[in-house]
PDB file of N, H, CA, C and O in Angstrom:
ATOM      1  N   ASP A   1      30.935  90.306 -36.862  1.00  0.00           N
ATOM      2  CA  ASP A   1      30.836  89.618 -35.855  1.00  0.00           C
ATOM      3  C   ASP A   1      31.305  89.446 -34.621  1.00  0.00           C
ATOM      4  O   ASP A   1      31.570  88.559 -33.810  1.00  0.00           O
ATOM      5  N   GLN A   2      31.314  90.592 -34.758  1.00  0.00           N
ATOM      6  H   GLN A   2      31.098  91.313 -35.417  1.00  0.00           H
ATOM      7  CA  GLN A   2      31.727  91.707 -33.422  1.00  0.00           C
ATOM      8  C   GLN A   2      30.670  92.402 -33.282  1.00  0.00           C
ATOM      9  O   GLN A   2      30.010  92.804 -34.241  1.00  0.00           O
ATOM     10  N   PHE A   3      30.259  92.725 -31.523  1.00  0.00           N
ATOM     11  H   PHE A   3      30.795  92.398 -30.744  1.00  0.00           H
ATOM     12  CA  PHE A   3      28.902  93.582 -31.512  1.00  0.00           C
ATOM     13  C   PHE A   3      29.154  94.714 -30.213  1.00  0.00           C
ATOM     14  O   PHE A   3      29.951  94.973 -29.312  1.00  0.00           O
ATOM     15  N   MET A   4      28.366  94.997 -30.584  1.00  0.00           N
ATOM     16  H   MET A   4      27.719  94.786 -31.317  1.00  0.00           H
ATOM     17  CA  MET A   4      28.219  96.270 -28.414  1.00  0.00           C
ATOM     18  C   MET A   4      27.295  95.691 -27.945  1.00  0.00           C
ATOM     19  O   MET A   4      26.333  95.348 -28.632  1.00  0.00           O
ATOM     20  N   VAL A   5      27.380  95.491 -26.837  1.00  0.00           N
ATOM     21  H   VAL A   5      28.162  95.770 -26.279  1.00  0.00           H
ATOM     22  CA  VAL A   5      26.107  95.241 -25.506  1.00  0.00           C
ATOM     23  C   VAL A   5      25.384  96.983 -25.192  1.00  0.00           C
ATOM     24  O   VAL A   5      25.372  97.339 -24.013  1.00  0.00           O
ATOM     25  N   GLY A   6      25.077  97.524 -25.777  1.00  0.00           N
ATOM     26  H   GLY A   6      25.086  97.235 -26.734  1.00  0.00           H
ATOM     27  CA  GLY A   6      25.085  99.246 -25.436  1.00  0.00           C
ATOM     28  C   GLY A   6      26.108 100.158 -25.665  1.00  0.00           C
ATOM     29  O   GLY A   6      26.854  99.818 -26.583  1.00  0.00           O
ATOM     30  N   GLU A   7      26.309 100.933 -25.264  1.00  0.00           N
ATOM     31  H   GLU A   7      25.703 101.209 -24.518  1.00  0.00           H
ATOM     32  CA  GLU A   7      27.915 102.070 -25.988  1.00  0.00           C
ATOM     33  C   GLU A   7      28.522 101.750 -25.306  1.00  0.00           C
ATOM     34  O   GLU A   7      29.390 102.612 -25.440  1.00  0.00           O
ATOM     35  N   ASP A   8      29.183 100.588 -23.878  1.00  0.00           N
ATOM     36  H   ASP A   8      28.477  99.888 -23.768  1.00  0.00           H
ATOM     37  CA  ASP A   8      30.351 100.659 -23.441  1.00  0.00           C
ATOM     38  C   ASP A   8      31.006  99.491 -23.314  1.00  0.00           C
ATOM     39  O   ASP A   8      31.972  99.278 -22.581  1.00  0.00           O
ATOM     40  N   VAL A   9      30.085  98.202 -24.554  1.00  0.00           N
ATOM     41  H   VAL A   9      29.300  98.375 -25.150  1.00  0.00           H
ATOM     42  CA  VAL A   9      30.425  96.737 -24.300  1.00  0.00           C
ATOM     43  C   VAL A   9      30.650  96.985 -25.246  1.00  0.00           C
ATOM     44  O   VAL A   9      30.151  97.882 -25.925  1.00  0.00           O
ATOM     45  N   LEU A  10      31.978  95.776 -25.691  1.00  0.00           N
ATOM     46  H   LEU A  10      32.384  95.048 -25.139  1.00  0.00           H
ATOM     47  CA  LEU A  10      32.268  95.548 -27.358  1.00  0.00           C
ATOM     48  C   LEU A  10      32.629  93.987 -27.111  1.00  0.00           C
ATOM     49  O   LEU A  10      33.412  93.624 -26.233  1.00  0.00           O
ATOM     50  N   VAL A  11      31.777  92.881 -28.233  1.00  0.00           N
ATOM     51  H   VAL A  11      31.140  93.177 -28.945  1.00  0.00           H
ATOM     52  CA  VAL A  11      31.930  91.645 -27.929  1.00  0.00           C
ATOM     53  C   VAL A  11      32.200  91.026 -28.895  1.00  0.00           C
ATOM     54  O   VAL A  11      31.492  91.021 -29.902  1.00  0.00           O
ATOM     55  N   ALA A  12      33.305  90.371 -28.765  1.00  0.00           N
ATOM     56  H   ALA A  12      33.881  90.376 -27.947  1.00  0.00           H
ATOM     57  CA  ALA A  12      33.996  90.153 -30.253  1.00  0.00           C
ATOM     58  C   ALA A  12      34.451  88.160 -30.279  1.00  0.00           C
ATOM     59  O   ALA A  12      35.612  87.757 -30.351  1.00  0.00           O
ATOM     60  N   PRO A  13      33.510  87.456 -30.219  1.00  0.00           N
ATOM     61  CA  PRO A  13      33.352  85.860 -30.328  1.00  0.00           C
ATOM     62  C   PRO A  13      34.300  85.833 -31.174  1.00  0.00           C
ATOM     63  O   PRO A  13      34.651  86.674 -32.002  1.00  0.00           O
ATOM     64  N   VAL A  14      34.876  84.376 -30.815  1.00  0.00           N
ATOM     65  H   VAL A  14      34.591  83.693 -30.142  1.00  0.00           H
ATOM     66  CA  VAL A  14      35.780  84.201 -31.566  1.00  0.00           C
ATOM     67  C   VAL A  14      34.647  82.754 -32.267  1.00  0.00           C
ATOM     68  O   VAL A  14      34.063  81.849 -31.670  1.00  0.00           O
ATOM     69  N   LEU A  15      34.741  83.193 -34.130  1.00  0.00           N
ATOM     70  H   LEU A  15      35.216  83.928 -34.615  1.00  0.00           H
ATOM     71  CA  LEU A  15      33.199  82.097 -34.269  1.00  0.00           C
ATOM     72  C   LEU A  15      34.458  80.374 -35.422  1.00  0.00           C
ATOM     73  O   LEU A  15      34.062  79.300 -35.875  1.00  0.00           O
ATOM     74  N   VAL A  16      35.637  80.902 -35.420  1.00  0.00           N
ATOM     75  H   VAL A  16      35.959  81.774 -35.052  1.00  0.00           H
ATOM     76  CA  VAL A  16      35.857  79.983 -36.334  1.00  0.00           C
ATOM     77  C   VAL A  16      36.800  78.833 -35.861  1.00  0.00           C
ATOM     78  O   VAL A  16      37.978  79.135 -35.666  1.00  0.00           O
ATOM     79  N   ASP A  17      36.323  77.292 -35.617  1.00  0.00           N
ATOM     80  H   ASP A  17      35.366  77.047 -35.775  1.00  0.00           H
ATOM     81  CA  ASP A  17      36.662  76.390 -35.057  1.00  0.00           C
ATOM     82  C   ASP A  17      38.352  75.916 -34.863  1.00  0.00           C
ATOM     83  O   ASP A  17      39.117  75.688 -35.801  1.00  0.00           O
ATOM     84  N   LYS A  18      38.696  75.838 -33.395  1.00  0.00           N
ATOM     85  H   LYS A  18      38.075  76.023 -32.633  1.00  0.00           H
ATOM     86  CA  LYS A  18      39.745  75.212 -33.510  1.00  0.00           C
ATOM     87  C   LYS A  18      40.646  77.601 -33.298  1.00  0.00           C
ATOM     88  O   LYS A  18      41.693  78.013 -32.799  1.00  0.00           O
ATOM     89  N   GLN A  19      39.774  78.146 -33.808  1.00  0.00           N
ATOM     90  H   GLN A  19      38.924  77.810 -34.214  1.00  0.00           H
ATOM     91  CA  GLN A  19      41.137  79.352 -33.798  1.00  0.00           C
ATOM     92  C   GLN A  19      41.188  80.304 -32.588  1.00  0.00           C
ATOM     93  O   GLN A  19      40.125  80.429 -31.981  1.00  0.00           O
ATOM     94  N   ARG A  20      42.153  80.929 -32.184  1.00  0.00           N
ATOM     95  H   ARG A  20      43.016  80.827 -32.677  1.00  0.00           H
ATOM     96  CA  ARG A  20      42.500  81.020 -30.802  1.00  0.00           C
ATOM     97  C   ARG A  20      43.330  82.597 -30.931  1.00  0.00           C
ATOM     98  O   ARG A  20      43.862  83.158 -29.973  1.00  0.00           O
ATOM     99  N   GLN A  21      43.288  83.157 -32.407  1.00  0.00           N
ATOM    100  H   GLN A  21      42.855  82.701 -33.186  1.00  0.00           H
ATOM    101  CA  GLN A  21      42.936  85.042 -32.508  1.00  0.00           C
ATOM    102  C   GLN A  21      42.224  85.028 -33.890  1.00  0.00           C
ATOM    103  O   GLN A  21      42.166  84.332 -34.904  1.00  0.00           O
ATOM    104  N   ARG A  22      41.657  86.311 -33.314  1.00  0.00           N
ATOM    105  H   ARG A  22      41.704  86.875 -32.490  1.00  0.00           H
ATOM    106  CA  ARG A  22      41.164  87.299 -35.000  1.00  0.00           C
ATOM    107  C   ARG A  22      41.562  88.626 -34.169  1.00  0.00           C
ATOM    108  O   ARG A  22      41.923  88.854 -33.014  1.00  0.00           O
ATOM    109  N   VAL A  23      41.286  89.478 -35.471  1.00  0.00           N
ATOM    110  H   VAL A  23      40.993  89.293 -36.408  1.00  0.00           H
ATOM    111  CA  VAL A  23      41.085  90.903 -35.515  1.00  0.00           C
ATOM    112  C   VAL A  23      39.926  91.277 -35.358  1.00  0.00           C
ATOM    113  O   VAL A  23      38.833  90.927 -35.804  1.00  0.00           O
ATOM    114  N   VAL A  24      40.349  92.164 -34.551  1.00  0.00           N
ATOM    115  H   VAL A  24      41.237  92.448 -34.189  1.00  0.00           H
ATOM    116  CA  VAL A  24      39.024  93.025 -33.677  1.00  0.00           C
ATOM    117  C   VAL A  24      39.209  94.803 -33.938  1.00  0.00           C
ATOM    118  O   VAL A  24      40.363  95.169 -34.160  1.00  0.00           O
ATOM    119  N   TYR A  25      38.424  95.577 -33.922  1.00  0.00           N
ATOM    120  H   TYR A  25      37.486  95.279 -33.741  1.00  0.00           H
ATOM    121  CA  TYR A  25      38.055  96.885 -34.932  1.00  0.00           C
ATOM    122  C   TYR A  25      37.555  97.268 -33.611  1.00  0.00           C
ATOM    123  O   TYR A  25      36.820  96.657 -32.835  1.00  0.00           O
ATOM    124  N   PHE A  26      38.294  98.780 -33.499  1.00  0.00           N
ATOM    125  H   PHE A  26      38.891  99.277 -34.129  1.00  0.00           H
ATOM    126  CA  PHE A  26      37.712  99.715 -32.061  1.00  0.00           C
ATOM    127  C   PHE A  26      37.416 100.395 -32.723  1.00  0.00           C
ATOM    128  O   PHE A  26      37.968 100.998 -33.643  1.00  0.00           O
ATOM    129  N   PRO A  27      35.652 100.360 -31.959  1.00  0.00           N
ATOM    130  CA  PRO A  27      34.783 101.998 -32.129  1.00  0.00           C
ATOM    131  C   PRO A  27      35.736 103.164 -31.984  1.00  0.00           C
ATOM    132  O   PRO A  27      36.162 103.242 -30.831  1.00  0.00           O
ATOM    133  N   ALA A  28      36.362 104.415 -33.081  1.00  0.00           N
ATOM    134  H   ALA A  28      36.017 104.352 -34.018  1.00  0.00           H
ATOM    135  CA  ALA A  28      36.587 105.021 -32.559  1.00  0.00           C
ATOM    136  C   ALA A  28      35.877 106.686 -31.821  1.00  0.00           C
ATOM    137  O   ALA A  28      36.453 107.713 -31.462  1.00  0.00           O
ATOM    138  N   SER A  29      34.245 106.247 -31.842  1.00  0.00           N
ATOM    139  H   SER A  29      33.777 105.412 -32.134  1.00  0.00           H
ATOM    140  CA  SER A  29      33.383 107.418 -30.867  1.00  0.00           C
ATOM    141  C   SER A  29      33.962 107.635 -29.928  1.00  0.00           C
ATOM    142  O   SER A  29      34.224 106.791 -29.071  1.00  0.00           O
ATOM    143  N   GLY A  30      34.442 109.400 -29.882  1.00  0.00           N
ATOM    144  H   GLY A  30      34.229 110.085 -30.579  1.00  0.00           H
ATOM    145  CA  GLY A  30      34.229 109.889 -28.562  1.00  0.00           C
ATOM    146  C   GLY A  30      35.764 109.480 -28.550  1.00  0.00           C
ATOM    147  O   GLY A  30      35.920 108.302 -28.229  1.00  0.00           O
ATOM    148  N   GLY A  31      36.253 109.771 -28.665  1.00  0.00           N
ATOM    149  H   GLY A  31      36.126 110.728 -28.926  1.00  0.00           H
ATOM    150  CA  GLY A  31      38.029 109.844 -28.643  1.00  0.00           C
ATOM    151  C   GLY A  31      38.327 108.239 -27.304  1.00  0.00           C
ATOM    152  O   GLY A  31      38.874 108.394 -26.212  1.00  0.00           O
ATOM    153  N   SER A  32      37.707 106.651 -27.915  1.00  0.00           N
ATOM    154  H   SER A  32      37.262 106.525 -28.802  1.00  0.00           H
ATOM    155  CA  SER A  32      38.100 105.907 -27.087  1.00  0.00           C
ATOM    156  C   SER A  32      39.116 105.289 -27.004  1.00  0.00           C
ATOM    157  O   SER A  32      40.023 105.349 -27.834  1.00  0.00           O
ATOM    158  N   VAL A  33      39.118 104.407 -25.698  1.00  0.00           N
ATOM    159  H   VAL A  33      38.381 104.358 -25.024  1.00  0.00           H
ATOM    160  CA  VAL A  33      40.349 103.778 -25.347  1.00  0.00           C
ATOM    161  C   VAL A  33      39.427 102.768 -24.869  1.00  0.00           C
ATOM    162  O   VAL A  33      38.587 102.870 -23.976  1.00  0.00           O
ATOM    163  N   TRP A  34      39.718 101.759 -25.615  1.00  0.00           N
ATOM    164  H   TRP A  34      40.401 101.676 -26.340  1.00  0.00           H
ATOM    165  CA  TRP A  34      39.366 100.254 -24.954  1.00  0.00           C
ATOM    166  C   TRP A  34      40.409  99.682 -23.660  1.00  0.00           C
ATOM    167  O   TRP A  34      41.509 100.108 -23.309  1.00  0.00           O
ATOM    168  N   ILE A  35      39.561  98.520 -23.107  1.00  0.00           N
ATOM    169  H   ILE A  35      38.667  98.173 -23.392  1.00  0.00           H
ATOM    170  CA  ILE A  35      40.320  97.809 -22.320  1.00  0.00           C
ATOM    171  C   ILE A  35      39.877  96.170 -22.313  1.00  0.00           C
ATOM    172  O   ILE A  35      38.874  95.745 -21.740  1.00  0.00           O
ATOM    173  N   ASP A  36      40.661  95.501 -22.931  1.00  0.00           N
ATOM    174  H   ASP A  36      41.475  95.846 -23.397  1.00  0.00           H
ATOM    175  CA  ASP A  36      40.698  94.889 -22.569  1.00  0.00           C
ATOM    176  C   ASP A  36      40.071  93.869 -21.302  1.00  0.00           C
ATOM    177  O   ASP A  36      40.888  93.826 -20.383  1.00  0.00           O
ATOM    178  N   GLY A  37      38.654  92.924 -20.983  1.00  0.00           N
ATOM    179  H   GLY A  37      37.990  92.959 -21.729  1.00  0.00           H
ATOM    180  CA  GLY A  37      38.230  92.956 -20.119  1.00  0.00           C
ATOM    181  C   GLY A  37      39.004  91.087 -19.277  1.00  0.00           C
ATOM    182  O   GLY A  37      38.916  90.702 -18.111  1.00  0.00           O
ATOM    183  N   ARG A  38      39.457  90.613 -20.100  1.00  0.00           N
ATOM    184  H   ARG A  38      39.528  90.925 -21.047  1.00  0.00           H
ATOM    185  CA  ARG A  38      40.094  89.744 -19.549  1.00  0.00           C
ATOM    186  C   ARG A  38      41.999  89.518 -19.005  1.00  0.00           C
ATOM    187  O   ARG A  38      42.506  88.631 -18.317  1.00  0.00           O
ATOM    188  N   ASN A  39      42.703  90.878 -19.751  1.00  0.00           N
ATOM    189  H   ASN A  39      42.292  91.598 -20.310  1.00  0.00           H
ATOM    190  CA  ASN A  39      43.728  90.879 -19.282  1.00  0.00           C
ATOM    191  C   ASN A  39      44.224  92.122 -19.403  1.00  0.00           C
ATOM    192  O   ASN A  39      45.430  92.251 -19.611  1.00  0.00           O
ATOM    193  N   GLY A  40      43.386  93.250 -19.295  1.00  0.00           N
ATOM    194  H   GLY A  40      42.406  93.145 -19.126  1.00  0.00           H
ATOM    195  CA  GLY A  40      43.623  94.635 -19.106  1.00  0.00           C
ATOM    196  C   GLY A  40      44.265  95.239 -19.834  1.00  0.00           C
ATOM    197  O   GLY A  40      44.827  96.311 -19.610  1.00  0.00           O
ATOM    198  N   HIS A  41      44.256  94.294 -21.305  1.00  0.00           N
ATOM    199  H   HIS A  41      43.800  93.423 -21.487  1.00  0.00           H
ATOM    200  CA  HIS A  41      45.075  95.033 -22.398  1.00  0.00           C
ATOM    201  C   HIS A  41      44.397  96.492 -22.872  1.00  0.00           C
ATOM    202  O   HIS A  41      43.193  96.743 -22.813  1.00  0.00           O
ATOM    203  N   ARG A  42      45.029  97.038 -23.163  1.00  0.00           N
ATOM    204  H   ARG A  42      46.007  96.834 -23.211  1.00  0.00           H
ATOM    205  CA  ARG A  42      44.419  98.972 -23.993  1.00  0.00           C
ATOM    206  C   ARG A  42      44.543  99.054 -24.914  1.00  0.00           C
ATOM    207  O   ARG A  42      45.536  98.493 -25.377  1.00  0.00           O
ATOM    208  N   PHE A  43      43.575  99.855 -25.911  1.00  0.00           N
ATOM    209  H   PHE A  43      42.768 100.310 -25.535  1.00  0.00           H
ATOM    210  CA  PHE A  43      43.565  99.577 -27.664  1.00  0.00           C
ATOM    211  C   PHE A  43      42.913 100.997 -27.749  1.00  0.00           C
ATOM    212  O   PHE A  43      41.842 101.303 -27.225  1.00  0.00           O
ATOM    213  N   ASN A  44      43.940 102.041 -28.688  1.00  0.00           N
ATOM    214  H   ASN A  44      44.811 101.792 -29.113  1.00  0.00           H
ATOM    215  CA  ASN A  44      43.111 102.860 -29.014  1.00  0.00           C
ATOM    216  C   ASN A  44      41.509 102.888 -29.718  1.00  0.00           C
ATOM    217  O   ASN A  44      41.168 101.845 -30.275  1.00  0.00           O
ATOM    218  N   GLY A  45      40.757 103.770 -29.710  1.00  0.00           N
ATOM    219  H   GLY A  45      41.034 104.617 -29.257  1.00  0.00           H
ATOM    220  CA  GLY A  45      39.588 103.450 -30.777  1.00  0.00           C
ATOM    221  C   GLY A  45      39.915 103.985 -32.316  1.00  0.00           C
ATOM    222  O   GLY A  45      40.541 105.043 -32.384  1.00  0.00           O
ATOM    223  N   GLY A  46      39.662 103.547 -33.148  1.00  0.00           N
ATOM    224  H   GLY A  46      39.154 102.687 -33.093  1.00  0.00           H
ATOM    225  CA  GLY A  46      39.596 103.794 -33.922  1.00  0.00           C
ATOM    226  C   GLY A  46      40.786 102.783 -34.890  1.00  0.00           C
ATOM    227  O   GLY A  46      41.235 103.139 -35.980  1.00  0.00           O
ATOM    228  N   SER A  47      41.020 101.908 -34.415  1.00  0.00           N
ATOM    229  H   SER A  47      40.655 101.620 -33.529  1.00  0.00           H
ATOM    230  CA  SER A  47      42.619 100.895 -34.578  1.00  0.00           C
ATOM    231  C   SER A  47      42.186  99.729 -34.809  1.00  0.00           C
ATOM    232  O   SER A  47      41.009  99.961 -34.534  1.00  0.00           O
ATOM    233  N   GLU A  48      42.195  98.660 -35.095  1.00  0.00           N
ATOM    234  H   GLU A  48      43.152  98.472 -35.319  1.00  0.00           H
ATOM    235  CA  GLU A  48      42.327  97.200 -35.003  1.00  0.00           C
ATOM    236  C   GLU A  48      43.686  96.861 -34.681  1.00  0.00           C
ATOM    237  O   GLU A  48      44.757  97.465 -34.749  1.00  0.00           O
ATOM    238  N   ALA A  49      43.212  95.344 -34.190  1.00  0.00           N
ATOM    239  H   ALA A  49      42.343  94.853 -34.134  1.00  0.00           H
ATOM    240  CA  ALA A  49      44.032  94.691 -32.947  1.00  0.00           C
ATOM    241  C   ALA A  49      44.240  93.682 -33.052  1.00  0.00           C
ATOM    242  O   ALA A  49      43.330  93.182 -32.390  1.00  0.00           O
ATOM    243  N   MET A  50      45.202  92.361 -33.676  1.00  0.00           N
ATOM    244  H   MET A  50      45.941  92.767 -34.214  1.00  0.00           H
ATOM    245  CA  MET A  50      45.191  90.750 -34.204  1.00  0.00           C
ATOM    246  C   MET A  50      45.428  90.638 -32.295  1.00  0.00           C
ATOM    247  O   MET A  50      46.387  90.982 -31.604  1.00  0.00           O
ATOM    248  N   VAL A  51      43.759  89.851 -31.821  1.00  0.00           N
ATOM    249  H   VAL A  51      42.980  89.572 -32.382  1.00  0.00           H
ATOM    250  CA  VAL A  51      43.991  89.531 -30.355  1.00  0.00           C
ATOM    251  C   VAL A  51      43.840  88.026 -30.410  1.00  0.00           C
ATOM    252  O   VAL A  51      43.203  87.193 -31.055  1.00  0.00           O
ATOM    253  N   GLN A  52      45.015  88.085 -29.111  1.00  0.00           N
ATOM    254  H   GLN A  52      45.532  88.762 -28.587  1.00  0.00           H
ATOM    255  CA  GLN A  52      44.584  86.258 -28.696  1.00  0.00           C
ATOM    256  C   GLN A  52      43.397  85.859 -28.028  1.00  0.00           C
ATOM    257  O   GLN A  52      43.280  86.657 -27.099  1.00  0.00           O
ATOM    258  N   VAL A  53      42.448  85.048 -28.000  1.00  0.00           N
ATOM    259  H   VAL A  53      42.543  84.400 -28.755  1.00  0.00           H
ATOM    260  CA  VAL A  53      41.940  84.358 -27.132  1.00  0.00           C
ATOM    261  C   VAL A  53      42.170  82.708 -26.897  1.00  0.00           C
ATOM    262  O   VAL A  53      42.679  81.892 -27.665  1.00  0.00           O
ATOM    263  N   PRO A  54      41.711  82.553 -25.802  1.00  0.00           N
ATOM    264  CA  PRO A  54      41.741  81.071 -25.912  1.00  0.00           C
ATOM    265  C   PRO A  54      40.387  80.096 -26.190  1.00  0.00           C
ATOM    266  O   PRO A  54      39.324  80.680 -25.977  1.00  0.00           O
ATOM    267  N   LEU A  55      40.286  78.785 -26.606  1.00  0.00           N
ATOM    268  H   LEU A  55      41.150  78.311 -26.779  1.00  0.00           H
ATOM    269  CA  LEU A  55      39.084  78.208 -26.712  1.00  0.00           C
ATOM    270  C   LEU A  55      38.098  78.862 -25.539  1.00  0.00           C
ATOM    271  O   LEU A  55      37.214  79.674 -25.811  1.00  0.00           O
ATOM    272  N   ASP A  56      38.242  78.620 -24.859  1.00  0.00           N
ATOM    273  H   ASP A  56      38.959  77.960 -24.638  1.00  0.00           H
ATOM    274  CA  ASP A  56      37.052  78.971 -23.456  1.00  0.00           C
ATOM    275  C   ASP A  56      37.151  80.163 -22.813  1.00  0.00           C
ATOM    276  O   ASP A  56      36.971  80.336 -21.608  1.00  0.00           O
ATOM    277  N   GLU A  57      37.489  81.138 -23.770  1.00  0.00           N
ATOM    278  H   GLU A  57      37.635  80.998 -24.750  1.00  0.00           H
ATOM    279  CA  GLU A  57      36.992  82.850 -23.654  1.00  0.00           C
ATOM    280  C   GLU A  57      36.180  83.210 -24.411  1.00  0.00           C
ATOM    281  O   GLU A  57      36.151  82.292 -25.231  1.00  0.00           O
ATOM    282  N   LEU A  58      35.427  83.986 -24.733  1.00  0.00           N
ATOM    283  H   LEU A  58      35.450  84.732 -24.067  1.00  0.00           H
ATOM    284  CA  LEU A  58      35.207  85.205 -24.961  1.00  0.00           C
ATOM    285  C   LEU A  58      35.716  86.478 -25.238  1.00  0.00           C
ATOM    286  O   LEU A  58      34.859  87.114 -24.624  1.00  0.00           O
ATOM    287  N   ALA A  59      36.386  87.244 -25.650  1.00  0.00           N
ATOM    288  H   ALA A  59      37.081  86.727 -26.149  1.00  0.00           H
ATOM    289  CA  ALA A  59      36.828  88.714 -26.171  1.00  0.00           C
ATOM    290  C   ALA A  59      35.740  89.537 -25.621  1.00  0.00           C
ATOM    291  O   ALA A  59      34.564  89.221 -25.800  1.00  0.00           O
ATOM    292  N   TYR A  60      36.157  90.773 -24.836  1.00  0.00           N
ATOM    293  H   TYR A  60      37.113  91.029 -24.691  1.00  0.00           H
ATOM    294  CA  TYR A  60      34.920  91.774 -24.506  1.00  0.00           C
ATOM    295  C   TYR A  60      36.230  92.795 -24.184  1.00  0.00           C
ATOM    296  O   TYR A  60      37.413  92.695 -23.858  1.00  0.00           O
ATOM    297  N   PHE A  61      35.439  93.631 -24.429  1.00  0.00           N
ATOM    298  H   PHE A  61      34.478  93.713 -24.694  1.00  0.00           H
ATOM    299  CA  PHE A  61      36.112  94.651 -24.429  1.00  0.00           C
ATOM    300  C   PHE A  61      35.139  95.801 -23.575  1.00  0.00           C
ATOM    301  O   PHE A  61      33.949  95.833 -23.888  1.00  0.00           O
ATOM    302  N   GLN A  62      35.621  96.732 -22.516  1.00  0.00           N
ATOM    303  H   GLN A  62      36.588  96.707 -22.261  1.00  0.00           H
ATOM    304  CA  GLN A  62      34.821  98.248 -21.977  1.00  0.00           C
ATOM    305  C   GLN A  62      35.813  99.234 -22.128  1.00  0.00           C
ATOM    306  O   GLN A  62      37.016  99.221 -21.871  1.00  0.00           O
ATOM    307  N   ARG A  63      34.803 100.397 -22.765  1.00  0.00           N
ATOM    308  H   ARG A  63      33.825 100.408 -22.974  1.00  0.00           H
ATOM    309  CA  ARG A  63      35.109 101.471 -23.284  1.00  0.00           C
ATOM    310  C   ARG A  63      35.343 102.167 -21.365  1.00  0.00           C
ATOM    311  O   ARG A  63      34.559 102.305 -20.425  1.00  0.00           O
ATOM    312  N   GLU A  64      36.698 102.414 -21.541  1.00  0.00           N
ATOM    313  H   GLU A  64      37.334 102.303 -22.304  1.00  0.00           H
ATOM    314  CA  GLU A  64      37.476 103.613 -20.374  1.00  0.00           C
ATOM    315  C   GLU A  64      36.745 104.828 -20.820  1.00  0.00           C
ATOM    316  O   GLU A  64      36.792 105.334 -21.942  1.00  0.00           O
ATOM    317  N   HIS A  65      35.798 105.383 -19.386  1.00  0.00           N
ATOM    318  H   HIS A  65      35.759 104.972 -18.475  1.00  0.00           H
ATOM    319  CA  HIS A  65      35.679 106.530 -19.241  1.00  0.00           C
ATOM    320  C   HIS A  65      36.512 107.409 -18.439  1.00  0.00           C
ATOM    321  O   HIS A  65      36.262 108.613 -18.381  1.00  0.00           O
TER     322      HIS A  65
END
């Protein structure tokens, strides 16, 4: 249920009613580092993380170049 927009943006919506966190998988291609577009936290490509997401926000991540 997470998806890419182009090659550099990862979107991971929360789809369960009243849920405030979700597991996000960060693709490893190109030795990527992913930056949370909401708070600037960094995640290594090829890893998973439990991400906190307020009900009124959308979790999205940008690939660092």
